[in-house]
C-alpha positions as CSV (number, residue, x, y, z in Angstrom):
1,M,-70.4,76.2,33.2
2,V,-66.7,76.5,32.3
3,S,-65.7,76.1,28.7
4,E,-62.6,76.8,26.7
5,E,-63.8,80.3,25.9
6,S,-64.1,81.2,29.6
7,P,-61.6,83.8,30.7
8,L,-59.1,82.7,33.2
9,L,-59.0,86.0,35.0
10,T,-62.3,87.8,35.4
11,S,-62.8,91.4,36.3
12,T,-63.9,92.3,39.9
13,R,-65.5,95.5,41.0
14,D,-62.2,96.7,42.5
15,G,-60.4,96.3,39.2
16,P,-59.0,93.6,36.9
17,A,-58.4,90.2,38.5
18,Y,-54.7,90.1,37.6
19,E,-54.1,92.7,40.3
20,S,-55.5,90.4,42.9
21,I,-52.7,88.0,42.2
22,Y,-50.3,90.3,43.9
23,D,-52.4,90.4,47.0
24,R,-52.4,86.7,47.5
25,F,-49.7,86.9,50.2
26,S,-49.1,89.4,52.9
27,P,-45.9,91.5,52.8
28,D,-44.4,89.4,55.6
29,Q,-45.2,86.2,53.8
30,K,-43.6,87.6,50.6
31,R,-40.4,88.4,52.5
32,W,-40.2,84.9,53.9
33,I,-40.8,83.4,50.5
34,V,-38.0,85.5,49.0
35,F,-35.7,84.6,52.0
36,V,-36.3,80.8,51.6
37,V,-35.8,80.9,47.8
38,S,-32.7,83.0,48.1
39,F,-31.3,80.7,50.8
40,A,-32.1,77.6,48.7
41,G,-30.2,79.2,45.8
42,L,-27.1,79.9,47.9
43,L,-27.1,76.6,49.7
44,P,-25.0,74.7,47.0
45,M,-22.3,77.4,47.3
46,F,-22.1,77.0,51.0
47,V,-21.9,73.2,50.6
48,S,-19.1,73.4,48.1
49,A,-17.3,75.9,50.4
50,T,-17.4,73.4,53.2
51,F,-16.1,70.5,51.0
52,V,-13.1,72.3,49.5
53,P,-11.0,72.6,52.7
54,S,-11.7,68.9,53.5
55,I,-10.7,67.5,50.0
56,P,-7.4,66.0,51.3
57,Q,-9.1,64.2,54.1
58,I,-12.0,63.0,52.0
59,A,-9.5,61.7,49.4
60,K,-7.5,59.9,52.1
61,D,-10.6,58.3,53.6
62,L,-12.0,57.1,50.3
63,H,-8.5,56.0,49.0
64,S,-8.9,58.3,46.0
65,T,-7.0,61.3,44.5
66,H,-7.5,65.0,45.2
67,A,-8.5,65.5,41.5
68,I,-11.3,62.9,41.7
69,V,-12.8,64.5,44.8
70,S,-12.5,68.0,43.4
71,L,-14.2,66.8,40.2
72,S,-17.1,65.4,42.2
73,V,-17.5,68.7,44.1
74,S,-17.4,70.6,40.8
75,L,-19.9,68.3,39.2
76,S,-22.2,68.8,42.2
77,I,-22.1,72.6,41.7
78,F,-22.7,72.1,37.9
79,A,-25.7,69.8,38.6
80,S,-27.2,72.4,40.9
81,A,-26.8,75.1,38.3
82,V,-28.4,73.0,35.5
83,G,-31.1,71.9,37.9
84,A,-31.9,75.5,38.7
85,L,-32.3,76.2,34.9
86,V,-34.6,73.2,34.5
87,W,-36.8,74.2,37.5
88,A,-36.9,77.8,36.3
89,A,-38.4,76.7,33.0
90,Y,-40.7,74.3,34.7
91,S,-42.0,76.9,37.2
92,S,-43.8,78.8,34.4
93,F,-46.1,75.8,33.9
94,C,-47.1,75.4,37.5
95,E,-49.9,78.0,37.6
């Protein structure tokens, strides 16, 4: 029966259980996870880089000024940066 005194990681005959955490994924799966996370981190920069050249056209289509459209792109980048900080702090609670 599990109680509050039960250890979360028990020892196995091969060694401590915390070492088995690193063997959860194969090396190929680890590479894909790193690739996907890296791409997700770089995606906001690619999005902003595609918006910057089209700011004049967007401002014209929305009957707005260049400054307002540029501000919205900047706020989008800022929101993704703050969101990454929030998710980074939250990720330590997921296990």
